[in-house]
N, C-alpha and C positions, 0 to 999 in steps of 0.2 A: 416517595421511594423511587430510586433510580432503577431503570430497567437494566438487567444484567442478562444478556443472552447466554445460552449454553456455549462455552468456548469450543466444544467439540463440533458443534454445528457450524460456527463461524469458521473454524479451521477447515472443515470439510468443504464448505462453499468455496473458500479461497483456494484450497488444493485443486478443486475441479477447474476453477477459473485459471489458475496458474498452469495446469497441464495443457490447457488450450492456448496459453500465452495471450489471453484477451485482456489487454491493459485497460481498455475502456470499461469493460464490465467490472474489473477489479476496482477501478477508481469510483465507479458508481456505487458499488457495494460499500466501500469505505465511507463515502459521503452519506449513505443511508445510516451507517452505524454512528458516524459523527453527529448527524442530525438527531439521533436518539440519545446522544450523550455518552456514547461508548466508543472510545478510541484508545488503543494501547500500542505499545512498542511492537508486540507480536502482530497486530493487525497491519501496521505499516511494513513490517518485515515481510508479511505475506504479499502485500502489494509489490514490494521490491523484488520478491522471488518471481512474480508474474512478469515484471519488466525484464528480469534476467532471462526467463524462458523465451520472451518475445524478442530478445536481443535488442532492446531499446534502452536509451538513456533517459531517466527521469530528470526533469529540470527543477521541479519545485518541491519535491518530496521532503527534503531536509528542512526547507523553510516552513512547510505546512506542519511538520512535526513540532517545530519550535512554537508556532502560533497555537497549536493544539496542546501545548505544554506536555508533550510526550518525549521521553528521554530516548536518545540514541544509545543502543548497546553495541557490543562488539560485532554481533551478527549484522546489525544495521550498517555499521561502518564498512564491513567486508562487502556487503551487497552493494553499497554505494560505490566502492572501489571497482568492483567487477562490472557494474553497469556503466560506469563512466567511460569504458572502452568502446561503447556502441554509439551508433548514430542517434541523434536526438529524435524522440518520438515526434512524428509530424502532426498528430492531432492535437487540438487544444485540450488541455487538461481540465477535467471536471472537478478537480480538487479545490480550485479557487472558489471560495464562497462569497 
């Protein structure tokens, strides 16, 4: 049986991280969820909202979504457009596994 976290808890954690604009924590949380076999478009959108709050450009999120077989929706595309205006995040992404 595959573990299914409560989406409200996942959303709450991401909302808190996004408010702080902490990209590193958001990436680490996504990696934990990925390792547990639970990644969704909404989780990636939460990560992108964190990048937006931090005013940083994600370099590999779209590629990671493809490799995780997660579909981009309209919100994903909008967030990628908005974050593409910012400077590239200087830290090494933890999304690469």
